[in-house]
PDB file of the backbone (N, CA, C, O) and the ligand in Angstrom, with CONECT records:
HET     ZN  A 101       1
ATOM      1  N   MET A   1      70.803 158.432  77.406  1.00  0.00           N
ATOM      2  CA  MET A   1      70.487 157.137  78.017  1.00  0.00           C
ATOM      3  C   MET A   1      69.333 157.268  78.991  1.00  0.00           C
ATOM      4  O   MET A   1      68.479 156.383  79.056  1.00  0.00           O
ATOM      5  N   ASN A   2      69.290 158.361  79.753  1.00  0.00           N
ATOM      6  CA  ASN A   2      68.192 158.522  80.710  1.00  0.00           C
ATOM      7  C   ASN A   2      66.846 158.676  80.019  1.00  0.00           C
ATOM      8  O   ASN A   2      65.836 158.161  80.496  1.00  0.00           O
ATOM      9  N   SER A   3      66.833 159.385  78.898  1.00  0.00           N
ATOM     10  CA  SER A   3      65.559 159.531  78.192  1.00  0.00           C
ATOM     11  C   SER A   3      65.120 158.193  77.617  1.00  0.00           C
ATOM     12  O   SER A   3      63.925 157.909  77.525  1.00  0.00           O
ATOM     13  N   LEU A   4      66.088 157.377  77.232  1.00  0.00           N
ATOM     14  CA  LEU A   4      65.791 156.040  76.726  1.00  0.00           C
ATOM     15  C   LEU A   4      65.093 155.215  77.803  1.00  0.00           C
ATOM     16  O   LEU A   4      64.089 154.551  77.543  1.00  0.00           O
ATOM     17  N   LEU A   5      65.640 155.268  79.014  1.00  0.00           N
ATOM     18  CA  LEU A   5      65.060 154.501  80.108  1.00  0.00           C
ATOM     19  C   LEU A   5      63.707 155.078  80.530  1.00  0.00           C
ATOM     20  O   LEU A   5      62.818 154.346  80.966  1.00  0.00           O
ATOM     21  N   ARG A   6      63.564 156.396  80.395  1.00  0.00           N
ATOM     22  CA  ARG A   6      62.325 157.037  80.822  1.00  0.00           C
ATOM     23  C   ARG A   6      61.155 156.685  79.904  1.00  0.00           C
ATOM     24  O   ARG A   6      60.019 156.537  80.357  1.00  0.00           O
ATOM     25  N   GLU A   7      61.447 156.553  78.608  1.00  0.00           N
ATOM     26  CA  GLU A   7      60.347 156.264  77.694  1.00  0.00           C
ATOM     27  C   GLU A   7      60.020 154.772  77.612  1.00  0.00           C
ATOM     28  O   GLU A   7      59.039 154.388  76.976  1.00  0.00           O
ATOM     29  N   ALA A   8      60.826 153.940  78.244  1.00  0.00           N
ATOM     30  CA  ALA A   8      60.572 152.508  78.268  1.00  0.00           C
ATOM     31  C   ALA A   8      59.638 152.188  79.443  1.00  0.00           C
ATOM     32  O   ALA A   8      59.455 152.995  80.354  1.00  0.00           O
ATOM     33  N   GLU A   9      59.064 150.998  79.391  1.00  0.00           N
ATOM     34  CA  GLU A   9      58.109 150.619  80.438  1.00  0.00           C
ATOM     35  C   GLU A   9      58.599 149.407  81.214  1.00  0.00           C
ATOM     36  O   GLU A   9      59.233 148.501  80.675  1.00  0.00           O
ATOM     37  N   LEU A  10      58.282 149.429  82.493  1.00  0.00           N
ATOM     38  CA  LEU A  10      58.626 148.320  83.373  1.00  0.00           C
ATOM     39  C   LEU A  10      57.515 147.276  83.288  1.00  0.00           C
ATOM     40  O   LEU A  10      56.343 147.608  83.465  1.00  0.00           O
ATOM     41  N   ASN A  11      57.866 146.034  83.021  1.00  0.00           N
ATOM     42  CA  ASN A  11      56.814 145.019  82.985  1.00  0.00           C
ATOM     43  C   ASN A  11      56.838 144.177  84.258  1.00  0.00           C
ATOM     44  O   ASN A  11      57.620 144.446  85.171  1.00  0.00           O
ATOM     45  N   GLU A  12      55.986 143.166  84.316  1.00  0.00           N
ATOM     46  CA  GLU A  12      55.822 142.390  85.560  1.00  0.00           C
ATOM     47  C   GLU A  12      57.045 141.548  85.915  1.00  0.00           C
ATOM     48  O   GLU A  12      57.191 141.103  87.054  1.00  0.00           O
ATOM     49  N   ASP A  13      57.930 141.332  84.925  1.00  0.00           N
ATOM     50  CA  ASP A  13      59.155 140.583  85.202  1.00  0.00           C
ATOM     51  C   ASP A  13      60.288 141.483  85.689  1.00  0.00           C
ATOM     52  O   ASP A  13      61.391 141.011  85.964  1.00  0.00           O
ATOM     53  N   GLY A  14      60.006 142.787  85.792  1.00  0.00           N
ATOM     54  CA  GLY A  14      61.060 143.711  86.173  1.00  0.00           C
ATOM     55  C   GLY A  14      61.881 144.152  84.986  1.00  0.00           C
ATOM     56  O   GLY A  14      62.891 144.840  85.142  1.00  0.00           O
ATOM     57  N   CYS A  15      61.452 143.759  83.793  1.00  0.00           N
ATOM     58  CA  CYS A  15      62.151 144.155  82.579  1.00  0.00           C
ATOM     59  C   CYS A  15      61.740 145.570  82.186  1.00  0.00           C
ATOM     60  O   CYS A  15      60.583 145.964  82.338  1.00  0.00           O
ATOM     61  N   VAL A  16      62.697 146.313  81.685  1.00  0.00           N
ATOM     62  CA  VAL A  16      62.411 147.641  81.162  1.00  0.00           C
ATOM     63  C   VAL A  16      62.393 147.499  79.646  1.00  0.00           C
ATOM     64  O   VAL A  16      63.443 147.362  79.019  1.00  0.00           O
ATOM     65  N   VAL A  17      61.211 147.532  79.064  1.00  0.00           N
ATOM     66  CA  VAL A  17      61.100 147.274  77.633  1.00  0.00           C
ATOM     67  C   VAL A  17      60.775 148.542  76.868  1.00  0.00           C
ATOM     68  O   VAL A  17      60.020 149.403  77.318  1.00  0.00           O
ATOM     69  N   THR A  18      61.374 148.617  75.701  1.00  0.00           N
ATOM     70  CA  THR A  18      61.106 149.770  74.842  1.00  0.00           C
ATOM     71  C   THR A  18      59.813 149.514  74.072  1.00  0.00           C
ATOM     72  O   THR A  18      59.380 148.369  73.943  1.00  0.00           O
ATOM     73  N   GLY A  19      59.212 150.559  73.574  1.00  0.00           N
ATOM     74  CA  GLY A  19      57.926 150.435  72.904  1.00  0.00           C
ATOM     75  C   GLY A  19      58.014 150.003  71.460  1.00  0.00           C
ATOM     76  O   GLY A  19      57.160 150.363  70.651  1.00  0.00           O
ATOM     77  N   THR A  20      59.033 149.237  71.125  1.00  0.00           N
ATOM     78  CA  THR A  20      59.208 148.773  69.751  1.00  0.00           C
ATOM     79  C   THR A  20      59.150 147.255  69.721  1.00  0.00           C
ATOM     80  O   THR A  20      59.416 146.594  70.725  1.00  0.00           O
ATOM     81  N   VAL A  21      58.803 146.714  68.579  1.00  0.00           N
ATOM     82  CA  VAL A  21      58.683 145.258  68.462  1.00  0.00           C
ATOM     83  C   VAL A  21      60.062 144.621  68.444  1.00  0.00           C
ATOM     84  O   VAL A  21      60.317 143.644  69.147  1.00  0.00           O
ATOM     85  N   GLN A  22      60.939 145.180  67.640  1.00  0.00           N
ATOM     86  CA  GLN A  22      62.312 144.696  67.568  1.00  0.00           C
ATOM     87  C   GLN A  22      63.134 145.395  68.647  1.00  0.00           C
ATOM     88  O   GLN A  22      62.756 146.466  69.124  1.00  0.00           O
ATOM     89  N   PRO A  23      64.276 144.781  69.038  1.00  0.00           N
ATOM     90  CA  PRO A  23      65.158 145.500  69.966  1.00  0.00           C
ATOM     91  C   PRO A  23      65.478 146.889  69.419  1.00  0.00           C
ATOM     92  O   PRO A  23      65.868 147.052  68.262  1.00  0.00           O
ATOM     93  N   ARG A  24      65.305 147.864  70.270  1.00  0.00           N
ATOM     94  CA  ARG A  24      65.490 149.257  69.882  1.00  0.00           C
ATOM     95  C   ARG A  24      66.922 149.496  69.410  1.00  0.00           C
ATOM     96  O   ARG A  24      67.882 149.034  70.026  1.00  0.00           O
ATOM     97  N   LYS A  25      67.042 150.224  68.310  1.00  0.00           N
ATOM     98  CA  LYS A  25      68.377 150.571  67.826  1.00  0.00           C
ATOM     99  C   LYS A  25      68.583 152.061  67.945  1.00  0.00           C
ATOM    100  O   LYS A  25      67.627 152.833  67.881  1.00  0.00           O
ATOM    101  N   LEU A  26      69.784 152.455  68.111  1.00  0.00           N
ATOM    102  CA  LEU A  26      70.095 153.865  68.106  1.00  0.00           C
ATOM    103  C   LEU A  26      71.508 154.061  67.586  1.00  0.00           C
ATOM    104  O   LEU A  26      72.259 153.110  67.372  1.00  0.00           O
ATOM    105  N   ARG A  27      71.835 155.311  67.395  1.00  0.00           N
ATOM    106  CA  ARG A  27      73.112 155.640  66.788  1.00  0.00           C
ATOM    107  C   ARG A  27      74.026 156.235  67.848  1.00  0.00           C
ATOM    108  O   ARG A  27      73.667 157.218  68.496  1.00  0.00           O
ATOM    109  N   PHE A  28      75.179 155.660  68.027  1.00  0.00           N
ATOM    110  CA  PHE A  28      76.184 156.293  68.880  1.00  0.00           C
ATOM    111  C   PHE A  28      77.562 155.906  68.386  1.00  0.00           C
ATOM    112  O   PHE A  28      77.745 154.868  67.751  1.00  0.00           O
ATOM    113  N   ASN A  29      78.520 156.751  68.685  1.00  0.00           N
ATOM    114  CA  ASN A  29      79.876 156.575  68.157  1.00  0.00           C
ATOM    115  C   ASN A  29      79.875 156.396  66.641  1.00  0.00           C
ATOM    116  O   ASN A  29      80.725 155.695  66.091  1.00  0.00           O
ATOM    117  N   GLY A  30      78.919 157.031  65.972  1.00  0.00           N
ATOM    118  CA  GLY A  30      78.897 157.012  64.531  1.00  0.00           C
ATOM    119  C   GLY A  30      78.375 155.743  63.891  1.00  0.00           C
ATOM    120  O   GLY A  30      78.410 155.601  62.669  1.00  0.00           O
ATOM    121  N   ARG A  31      77.888 154.813  64.713  1.00  0.00           N
ATOM    122  CA  ARG A  31      77.302 153.630  64.095  1.00  0.00           C
ATOM    123  C   ARG A  31      76.060 153.193  64.849  1.00  0.00           C
ATOM    124  O   ARG A  31      75.837 153.572  65.999  1.00  0.00           O
ATOM    125  N   GLN A  32      75.268 152.397  64.181  1.00  0.00           N
ATOM    126  CA  GLN A  32      74.034 151.959  64.790  1.00  0.00           C
ATOM    127  C   GLN A  32      74.289 150.765  65.690  1.00  0.00           C
ATOM    128  O   GLN A  32      75.051 149.860  65.349  1.00  0.00           O
ATOM    129  N   ASP A  33      73.656 150.775  66.816  1.00  0.00           N
ATOM    130  CA  ASP A  33      73.805 149.639  67.710  1.00  0.00           C
ATOM    131  C   ASP A  33      72.506 149.444  68.455  1.00  0.00           C
ATOM    132  O   ASP A  33      71.600 150.274  68.372  1.00  0.00           O
ATOM    133  N   ARG A  34      72.417 148.361  69.172  1.00  0.00           N
ATOM    134  CA  ARG A  34      71.176 148.079  69.872  1.00  0.00           C
ATOM    135  C   ARG A  34      71.142 148.844  71.190  1.00  0.00           C
ATOM    136  O   ARG A  34      72.161 149.038  71.853  1.00  0.00           O
ATOM    137  N   ALA A  35      69.957 149.262  71.539  1.00  0.00           N
ATOM    138  CA  ALA A  35      69.790 150.106  72.721  1.00  0.00           C
ATOM    139  C   ALA A  35      70.293 149.422  73.988  1.00  0.00           C
ATOM    140  O   ALA A  35      70.912 150.069  74.833  1.00  0.00           O
ATOM    141  N   TYR A  36      70.040 148.139  74.130  1.00  0.00           N
ATOM    142  CA  TYR A  36      70.452 147.470  75.364  1.00  0.00           C
ATOM    143  C   TYR A  36      71.975 147.405  75.486  1.00  0.00           C
ATOM    144  O   TYR A  36      72.536 147.464  76.580  1.00  0.00           O
ATOM    145  N   ARG A  37      72.621 147.281  74.334  1.00  0.00           N
ATOM    146  CA  ARG A  37      74.085 147.250  74.331  1.00  0.00           C
ATOM    147  C   ARG A  37      74.644 148.621  74.742  1.00  0.00           C
ATOM    148  O   ARG A  37      75.605 148.729  75.504  1.00  0.00           O
ATOM    149  N   PHE A  38      74.005 149.645  74.210  1.00  0.00           N
ATOM    150  CA  PHE A  38      74.379 151.010  74.554  1.00  0.00           C
ATOM    151  C   PHE A  38      74.193 151.261  76.054  1.00  0.00           C
ATOM    152  O   PHE A  38      75.075 151.809  76.715  1.00  0.00           O
ATOM    153  N   VAL A  39      73.057 150.860  76.570  1.00  0.00           N
ATOM    154  CA  VAL A  39      72.757 151.065  77.992  1.00  0.00           C
ATOM    155  C   VAL A  39      73.791 150.354  78.863  1.00  0.00           C
ATOM    156  O   VAL A  39      74.294 150.914  79.837  1.00  0.00           O
ATOM    157  N   TYR A  40      74.096 149.115  78.495  1.00  0.00           N
ATOM    158  CA  TYR A  40      75.068 148.359  79.281  1.00  0.00           C
ATOM    159  C   TYR A  40      76.441 149.031  79.264  1.00  0.00           C
ATOM    160  O   TYR A  40      77.083 149.173  80.304  1.00  0.00           O
ATOM    161  N   CYS A  41      76.874 149.435  78.099  1.00  0.00           N
ATOM    162  CA  CYS A  41      78.201 150.032  77.961  1.00  0.00           C
ATOM    163  C   CYS A  41      78.299 151.363  78.705  1.00  0.00           C
ATOM    164  O   CYS A  41      79.315 151.649  79.338  1.00  0.00           O
ATOM    165  N   VAL A  42      77.257 152.165  78.630  1.00  0.00           N
ATOM    166  CA  VAL A  42      77.266 153.448  79.329  1.00  0.00           C
ATOM    167  C   VAL A  42      77.261 153.222  80.838  1.00  0.00           C
ATOM    168  O   VAL A  42      78.042 153.832  81.568  1.00  0.00           O
ATOM    169  N   ARG A  43      76.382 152.348  81.296  1.00  0.00           N
ATOM    170  CA  ARG A  43      76.269 152.087  82.725  1.00  0.00           C
ATOM    171  C   ARG A  43      77.584 151.551  83.308  1.00  0.00           C
ATOM    172  O   ARG A  43      77.970 151.908  84.421  1.00  0.00           O
ATOM    173  N   ASN A  44      78.245 150.715  82.560  1.00  0.00           N
ATOM    174  CA  ASN A  44      79.459 150.076  83.067  1.00  0.00           C
ATOM    175  C   ASN A  44      80.743 150.727  82.555  1.00  0.00           C
ATOM    176  O   ASN A  44      81.841 150.210  82.759  1.00  0.00           O
ATOM    177  N   ARG A  45      80.582 151.877  81.882  1.00  0.00           N
ATOM    178  CA  ARG A  45      81.728 152.610  81.341  1.00  0.00           C
ATOM    179  C   ARG A  45      82.664 151.673  80.579  1.00  0.00           C
ATOM    180  O   ARG A  45      83.863 151.590  80.847  1.00  0.00           O
ATOM    181  N   LEU A  46      82.074 150.989  79.639  1.00  0.00           N
ATOM    182  CA  LEU A  46      82.777 149.934  78.940  1.00  0.00           C
ATOM    183  C   LEU A  46      82.508 150.061  77.451  1.00  0.00           C
ATOM    184  O   LEU A  46      81.391 150.371  77.036  1.00  0.00           O
ATOM    185  N   ALA A  47      83.518 149.825  76.664  1.00  0.00           N
ATOM    186  CA  ALA A  47      83.297 149.743  75.227  1.00  0.00           C
ATOM    187  C   ALA A  47      83.431 148.281  74.830  1.00  0.00           C
ATOM    188  O   ALA A  47      84.541 147.757  74.735  1.00  0.00           O
ATOM    189  N   ALA A  48      82.319 147.635  74.603  1.00  0.00           N
ATOM    190  CA  ALA A  48      82.346 146.211  74.261  1.00  0.00           C
ATOM    191  C   ALA A  48      82.977 146.037  72.885  1.00  0.00           C
ATOM    192  O   ALA A  48      82.629 146.746  71.941  1.00  0.00           O
ATOM    193  N   ASN A  49      83.888 145.110  72.777  1.00  0.00           N
ATOM    194  CA  ASN A  49      84.480 144.867  71.460  1.00  0.00           C
ATOM    195  C   ASN A  49      83.651 143.824  70.706  1.00  0.00           C
ATOM    196  O   ASN A  49      82.653 143.318  71.218  1.00  0.00           O
ATOM    197  N   ARG A  50      84.075 143.521  69.506  1.00  0.00           N
ATOM    198  CA  ARG A  50      83.244 142.663  68.653  1.00  0.00           C
ATOM    199  C   ARG A  50      83.101 141.244  69.180  1.00  0.00           C
ATOM    200  O   ARG A  50      82.142 140.551  68.842  1.00  0.00           O
ATOM    201  N   ASP A  51      84.046 140.805  70.004  1.00  0.00           N
ATOM    202  CA  ASP A  51      83.953 139.443  70.526  1.00  0.00           C
ATOM    203  C   ASP A  51      83.085 139.362  71.780  1.00  0.00           C
ATOM    204  O   ASP A  51      82.791 138.281  72.290  1.00  0.00           O
ATOM    205  N   GLN A  52      82.688 140.530  72.256  1.00  0.00           N
ATOM    206  CA  GLN A  52      81.861 140.527  73.451  1.00  0.00           C
ATOM    207  C   GLN A  52      80.431 140.867  73.082  1.00  0.00           C
ATOM    208  O   GLN A  52      80.173 141.792  72.312  1.00  0.00           O
ATOM    209  N   VAL A  53      79.542 140.135  73.622  1.00  0.00           N
ATOM    210  CA  VAL A  53      78.132 140.405  73.364  1.00  0.00           C
ATOM    211  C   VAL A  53      77.448 140.729  74.682  1.00  0.00           C
ATOM    212  O   VAL A  53      77.772 140.165  75.727  1.00  0.00           O
ATOM    213  N   VAL A  54      76.512 141.634  74.609  1.00  0.00           N
ATOM    214  CA  VAL A  54      75.724 141.945  75.790  1.00  0.00           C
ATOM    215  C   VAL A  54      74.533 140.995  75.796  1.00  0.00           C
ATOM    216  O   VAL A  54      73.757 140.935  74.842  1.00  0.00           O
ATOM    217  N   ARG A  55      74.411 140.262  76.882  1.00  0.00           N
ATOM    218  CA  ARG A  55      73.384 139.224  76.976  1.00  0.00           C
ATOM    219  C   ARG A  55      72.301 139.642  77.958  1.00  0.00           C
ATOM    220  O   ARG A  55      72.507 140.470  78.846  1.00  0.00           O
ATOM    221  N   HIS A  56      71.155 139.042  77.762  1.00  0.00           N
ATOM    222  CA  HIS A  56      70.028 139.288  78.665  1.00  0.00           C
ATOM    223  C   HIS A  56      69.901 138.121  79.629  1.00  0.00           C
ATOM    224  O   HIS A  56      69.686 136.981  79.216  1.00  0.00           O
ATOM    225  N   ARG A  57      70.034 138.411  80.901  1.00  0.00           N
ATOM    226  CA  ARG A  57      69.784 137.364  81.889  1.00  0.00           C
ATOM    227  C   ARG A  57      68.314 136.975  81.906  1.00  0.00           C
ATOM    228  O   ARG A  57      67.967 135.850  82.265  1.00  0.00           O
ATOM    229  N   CYS A  58      67.460 137.901  81.520  1.00  0.00           N
ATOM    230  CA  CYS A  58      66.007 137.668  81.554  1.00  0.00           C
ATOM    231  C   CYS A  58      65.479 137.083  80.241  1.00  0.00           C
ATOM    232  O   CYS A  58      64.303 136.733  80.138  1.00  0.00           O
ATOM    233  N   HIS A  59      66.364 136.981  79.235  1.00  0.00           N
ATOM    234  CA  HIS A  59      65.991 136.441  77.924  1.00  0.00           C
ATOM    235  C   HIS A  59      64.923 137.259  77.218  1.00  0.00           C
ATOM    236  O   HIS A  59      64.225 136.740  76.347  1.00  0.00           O
ATOM    237  N   ASN A  60      64.790 138.495  77.569  1.00  0.00           N
ATOM    238  CA  ASN A  60      63.872 139.383  76.855  1.00  0.00           C
ATOM    239  C   ASN A  60      64.714 140.378  76.063  1.00  0.00           C
ATOM    240  O   ASN A  60      65.318 141.286  76.636  1.00  0.00           O
ATOM    241  N   ARG A  61      64.751 140.202  74.753  1.00  0.00           N
ATOM    242  CA  ARG A  61      65.659 141.008  73.928  1.00  0.00           C
ATOM    243  C   ARG A  61      65.263 142.477  73.859  1.00  0.00           C
ATOM    244  O   ARG A  61      66.081 143.311  73.471  1.00  0.00           O
ATOM    245  N   ARG A  62      64.065 142.804  74.214  1.00  0.00           N
ATOM    246  CA  ARG A  62      63.649 144.203  74.204  1.00  0.00           C
ATOM    247  C   ARG A  62      63.968 144.893  75.515  1.00  0.00           C
ATOM    248  O   ARG A  62      63.820 146.109  75.634  1.00  0.00           O
ATOM    249  N   CYS A  63      64.401 144.129  76.491  1.00  0.00           N
ATOM    250  CA  CYS A  63      64.668 144.683  77.808  1.00  0.00           C
ATOM    251  C   CYS A  63      65.950 145.508  77.803  1.00  0.00           C
ATOM    252  O   CYS A  63      66.970 145.083  77.262  1.00  0.00           O
ATOM    253  N   ILE A  64      65.887 146.681  78.407  1.00  0.00           N
ATOM    254  CA  ILE A  64      67.099 147.499  78.526  1.00  0.00           C
ATOM    255  C   ILE A  64      67.421 147.794  79.984  1.00  0.00           C
ATOM    256  O   ILE A  64      68.145 148.743  80.284  1.00  0.00           O
ATOM    257  N   ASN A  65      66.889 146.990  80.882  1.00  0.00           N
ATOM    258  CA  ASN A  65      67.188 147.158  82.303  1.00  0.00           C
ATOM    259  C   ASN A  65      68.651 146.785  82.537  1.00  0.00           C
ATOM    260  O   ASN A  65      69.032 145.632  82.336  1.00  0.00           O
ATOM    261  N   PRO A  66      69.486 147.757  82.965  1.00  0.00           N
ATOM    262  CA  PRO A  66      70.914 147.455  83.142  1.00  0.00           C
ATOM    263  C   PRO A  66      71.158 146.299  84.109  1.00  0.00           C
ATOM    264  O   PRO A  66      72.160 145.591  84.008  1.00  0.00           O
ATOM    265  N   GLU A  67      70.237 146.119  85.039  1.00  0.00           N
ATOM    266  CA  GLU A  67      70.383 145.032  86.011  1.00  0.00           C
ATOM    267  C   GLU A  67      70.215 143.661  85.360  1.00  0.00           C
ATOM    268  O   GLU A  67      70.653 142.652  85.914  1.00  0.00           O
ATOM    269  N   HIS A  68      69.591 143.620  84.204  1.00  0.00           N
ATOM    270  CA  HIS A  68      69.324 142.346  83.538  1.00  0.00           C
ATOM    271  C   HIS A  68      70.356 142.019  82.476  1.00  0.00           C
ATOM    272  O   HIS A  68      70.301 140.962  81.847  1.00  0.00           O
ATOM    273  N   LEU A  69      71.302 142.935  82.278  1.00  0.00           N
ATOM    274  CA  LEU A  69      72.268 142.762  81.195  1.00  0.00           C
ATOM    275  C   LEU A  69      73.608 142.300  81.740  1.00  0.00           C
ATOM    276  O   LEU A  69      74.028 142.701  82.825  1.00  0.00           O
ATOM    277  N   THR A  70      74.259 141.464  80.980  1.00  0.00           N
ATOM    278  CA  THR A  70      75.569 140.975  81.378  1.00  0.00           C
ATOM    279  C   THR A  70      76.413 140.811  80.120  1.00  0.00           C
ATOM    280  O   THR A  70      75.890 140.688  79.013  1.00  0.00           O
ATOM    281  N   ILE A  71      77.723 140.811  80.314  1.00  0.00           N
ATOM    282  CA  ILE A  71      78.593 140.710  79.147  1.00  0.00           C
ATOM    283  C   ILE A  71      79.109 139.278  79.022  1.00  0.00           C
ATOM    284  O   ILE A  71      79.345 138.598  80.021  1.00  0.00           O
ATOM    285  N   GLY A  72      79.276 138.848  77.810  1.00  0.00           N
ATOM    286  CA  GLY A  72      79.838 137.522  77.591  1.00  0.00           C
ATOM    287  C   GLY A  72      80.498 137.485  76.231  1.00  0.00           C
ATOM    288  O   GLY A  72      80.432 138.459  75.482  1.00  0.00           O
ATOM    289  N   ASP A  73      81.134 136.375  75.903  1.00  0.00           N
ATOM    290  CA  ASP A  73      81.658 136.280  74.552  1.00  0.00           C
ATOM    291  C   ASP A  73      80.645 135.522  73.701  1.00  0.00           C
ATOM    292  O   ASP A  73      79.610 135.081  74.202  1.00  0.00           O
ATOM    293  N   ARG A  74      80.943 135.375  72.433  1.00  0.00           N
ATOM    294  CA  ARG A  74      79.952 134.787  71.533  1.00  0.00           C
ATOM    295  C   ARG A  74      79.619 133.352  71.910  1.00  0.00           C
ATOM    296  O   ARG A  74      78.504 132.885  71.674  1.00  0.00           O
ATOM    297  N   ARG A  75      80.570 132.663  72.486  1.00  0.00           N
ATOM    298  CA  ARG A  75      80.314 131.278  72.852  1.00  0.00           C
ATOM    299  C   ARG A  75      79.290 131.204  73.995  1.00  0.00           C
ATOM    300  O   ARG A  75      78.410 130.344  74.002  1.00  0.00           O
ATOM    301  N   ASP A  76      79.427 132.126  74.960  1.00  0.00           N
ATOM    302  CA  ASP A  76      78.435 132.182  76.031  1.00  0.00           C
ATOM    303  C   ASP A  76      77.049 132.377  75.450  1.00  0.00           C
ATOM    304  O   ASP A  76      76.078 131.751  75.874  1.00  0.00           O
ATOM    305  N   ASN A  77      76.985 133.257  74.475  1.00  0.00           N
ATOM    306  CA  ASN A  77      75.698 133.568  73.876  1.00  0.00           C
ATOM    307  C   ASN A  77      75.105 132.356  73.171  1.00  0.00           C
ATOM    308  O   ASN A  77      73.895 132.133  73.201  1.00  0.00           O
ATOM    309  N   LEU A  78      75.979 131.577  72.535  1.00  0.00           N
ATOM    310  CA  LEU A  78      75.517 130.368  71.874  1.00  0.00           C
ATOM    311  C   LEU A  78      74.945 129.395  72.901  1.00  0.00           C
ATOM    312  O   LEU A  78      73.907 128.779  72.663  1.00  0.00           O
ATOM    313  N   TYR A  79      75.610 129.259  74.027  1.00  0.00           N
ATOM    314  CA  TYR A  79      75.094 128.383  75.069  1.00  0.00           C
ATOM    315  C   TYR A  79      73.745 128.875  75.566  1.00  0.00           C
ATOM    316  O   TYR A  79      72.842 128.080  75.826  1.00  0.00           O
ATOM    317  N   ASP A  80      73.614 130.179  75.694  1.00  0.00           N
ATOM    318  CA  ASP A  80      72.328 130.748  76.077  1.00  0.00           C
ATOM    319  C   ASP A  80      71.250 130.365  75.079  1.00  0.00           C
ATOM    320  O   ASP A  80      70.126 130.012  75.436  1.00  0.00           O
ATOM    321  N   GLU A  81      71.640 130.449  73.810  1.00  0.00           N
ATOM    322  CA  GLU A  81      70.697 130.155  72.747  1.00  0.00           C
ATOM    323  C   GLU A  81      70.254 128.696  72.801  1.00  0.00           C
ATOM    324  O   GLU A  81      69.069 128.393  72.661  1.00  0.00           O
ATOM    325  N   LEU A  82      71.205 127.803  73.004  1.00  0.00           N
ATOM    326  CA  LEU A  82      70.867 126.387  73.105  1.00  0.00           C
ATOM    327  C   LEU A  82      69.977 126.146  74.312  1.00  0.00           C
ATOM    328  O   LEU A  82      69.054 125.333  74.269  1.00  0.00           O
ATOM    329  N   ASP A  83      70.268 126.864  75.387  1.00  0.00           N
ATOM    330  CA  ASP A  83      69.485 126.741  76.598  1.00  0.00           C
ATOM    331  C   ASP A  83      68.040 127.181  76.354  1.00  0.00           C
ATOM    332  O   ASP A  83      67.092 126.540  76.808  1.00  0.00           O
ATOM    333  N   ARG A  84      67.899 128.283  75.631  1.00  0.00           N
ATOM    334  CA  ARG A  84      66.555 128.788  75.335  1.00  0.00           C
ATOM    335  C   ARG A  84      65.775 127.784  74.491  1.00  0.00           C
ATOM    336  O   ARG A  84      64.593 127.535  74.730  1.00  0.00           O
ATOM    337  N   ARG A  85      66.460 127.211  73.496  1.00  0.00           N
ATOM    338  CA  ARG A  85      65.777 126.239  72.641  1.00  0.00           C
ATOM    339  C   ARG A  85      65.370 125.017  73.439  1.00  0.00           C
ATOM    340  O   ARG A  85      64.278 124.475  73.263  1.00  0.00           O
ATOM    341  N   ALA A  86      66.271 124.589  74.324  1.00  0.00           N
ATOM    342  CA  ALA A  86      65.985 123.436  75.163  1.00  0.00           C
ATOM    343  C   ALA A  86      64.757 123.698  76.037  1.00  0.00           C
ATOM    344  O   ALA A  86      64.039 122.771  76.413  1.00  0.00           O
ATOM    345  N   ASN A  87      64.532 124.949  76.348  1.00  0.00           N
ATOM    346  CA  ASN A  87      63.390 125.312  77.170  1.00  0.00           C
ATOM    347  C   ASN A  87      62.171 125.683  76.324  1.00  0.00           C
ATOM    348  O   ASN A  87      61.174 126.192  76.836  1.00  0.00           O
ATOM    349  N   GLY A  88      62.268 125.422  75.044  1.00  0.00           N
ATOM    350  CA  GLY A  88      61.117 125.638  74.175  1.00  0.00           C
ATOM    351  C   GLY A  88      60.872 127.077  73.783  1.00  0.00           C
ATOM    352  O   GLY A  88      59.800 127.418  73.283  1.00  0.00           O
ATOM    353  N   VAL A  89      61.859 127.919  74.007  1.00  0.00           N
ATOM    354  CA  VAL A  89      61.696 129.321  73.616  1.00  0.00           C
ATOM    355  C   VAL A  89      62.499 129.567  72.350  1.00  0.00           C
ATOM    356  O   VAL A  89      63.717 129.385  72.340  1.00  0.00           O
ATOM    357  N   ASP A  90      61.846 129.967  71.316  1.00  0.00           N
ATOM    358  CA  ASP A  90      62.497 130.079  70.025  1.00  0.00           C
ATOM    359  C   ASP A  90      62.800 131.524  69.667  1.00  0.00           C
ATOM    360  O   ASP A  90      62.105 132.137  68.857  1.00  0.00           O
ATOM    361  N   TRP A  91      63.849 132.059  70.282  1.00  0.00           N
ATOM    362  CA  TRP A  91      64.266 133.409  69.946  1.00  0.00           C
ATOM    363  C   TRP A  91      65.548 133.363  69.135  1.00  0.00           C
ATOM    364  O   TRP A  91      66.356 132.447  69.285  1.00  0.00           O
ATOM    365  N   ALA A  92      65.724 134.327  68.298  1.00  0.00           N
ATOM    366  CA  ALA A  92      66.943 134.389  67.486  1.00  0.00           C
ATOM    367  C   ALA A  92      68.130 134.808  68.330  1.00  0.00           C
ATOM    368  O   ALA A  92      67.971 135.404  69.396  1.00  0.00           O
ATOM    369  N   VAL A  93      69.315 134.493  67.845  1.00  0.00           N
ATOM    370  CA  VAL A  93      70.537 134.937  68.502  1.00  0.00           C
ATOM    371  C   VAL A  93      70.622 136.455  68.392  1.00  0.00           C
ATOM    372  O   VAL A  93      70.018 137.055  67.502  1.00  0.00           O
ATOM    373  N   LEU A  94      71.361 137.059  69.282  1.00  0.00           N
ATOM    374  CA  LEU A  94      71.513 138.514  69.283  1.00  0.00           C
ATOM    375  C   LEU A  94      71.906 139.027  67.907  1.00  0.00           C
ATOM    376  O   LEU A  94      72.077 140.232  67.724  1.00  0.00           O
TER     377      LEU A  94
HETATM  378 ZN    ZN A 101      64.847 142.105  81.663  1.00  0.00          ZN2+
END
């Protein structure tokens, strides 16, 4: 996890973004998952279950800054998505 954060870059919004276009994926616990989800779970010593999604408070899906990540259920994420659309930002759901 530390090497992941070290190779990422801090942008002007305080986001720690990985150098990939899509949200960074990696393999842990024998399956592939998104880097930000991994970072959140490690930082908070939590194993997120399938009904829980790791959300970005900053709405930057490439961001892996643990301070910008929060946990929610799928419904929260849907509300986030509607909120983003209402604000004219067209990003896909997690
Ligand atoms: Zn961020």
